[in-house]
N, C-alpha and C positions, 0 to 999 in steps of 0.2 A: 504494500500500500504506500503510495507516494504522498507525503505530507506537503501541503502548500506552505511556502515560506513567504513572509512579507519582506519588503525591501530592507528593513532594519536588520533582520536576520541574515539576509543575503549579503548585505554590506559588511557586517561583522565577520561572517565566514570568509568573504573575499579578502578583507583587510588582514585577517589573521593568516590566511594562506599565502600572503605575499612573502612571509618569512621564508627562510631556506629550509623549513621543516619539510622533509620529504621521506623520512623513515618512519614506518609504522611500528608501534610498540603495542603488544598485547599485554593486558594486565588482568589477572584473575582476582575478583573480589568475592567475599562471602556474601550471601544474600542479604544479611543484615547491614553490612557496610555499604553495599550497593544501594539499598533502600534509604539509608541515612544520607548517602551522598546525593541521591536524586532529590530528596527533600531539601537538603542544604542548597543545592544548585538552584532549585526553583525559588526558594525563599530569598536568595541573594542575587538573583538576576542573571545567573548563568543559563545559557540555552540548553546545555547538555552536561552530563557528568564529565565528558571528555574536556570541555572547556574549563571546568573546575579543576581537573587534574593538571591541565597545562598551566593554569594560573598559579596553582600551588607550587608546581615545579619552578616556574619563573621566579616566584617570591623566594624560594629557597636557594636557587642556583645562581640567578642573575642578580648582581648587586643593585642595579637601578632599572626599574621598569620603564619601558619607552612610553607607555600610556597606562594611566591608572584605570582601575575598574570603573571608577566614577566617570572618568572621561569617556571610556568606552560605552557606558550606558547612555551618556549624553549624546554621543554620536548616533547610537542606535535609535534613541528617541527622535533626534533630528531627521533621520532617514525615514522613520515611520510617519512623522508629521508631513514630510515632503511627499510621501506616497499618498497619504490621506488627502492632501491638498492638490494632488496631481501637478506638482510644480514643475516637473521635468518630463512628464509624459511617460517615457519608458525607462527601464532599469539602465540601459546603455547610456541614455542621455544624462541620467543622474550621475553615473560613474565618470563620464567625460567631464561634467561640471566640477565634481569633487576633485578630480586629479589635476585640474588646472592650477 
């Protein structure tokens, strides 16, 4: 089943994928830890547990984050409002405008 994503989610996913991250890592979690992680991710504005895990790793491994969680959520909200107001028409138009 394909889930429909809004522009905010697409923007965040595309922004994060600009990184040089291209190696997949598989992590096994107990059912309880996965459930707690899903609840935490939802409560704190993460789209997925994977985003939560990447953020936790960045906080622990990288000295300075390039963009804070708060800033990322603001960008996501801006993208959602842009979509609601149909300010750029298509997703491609929005990304072209953002990248300028």
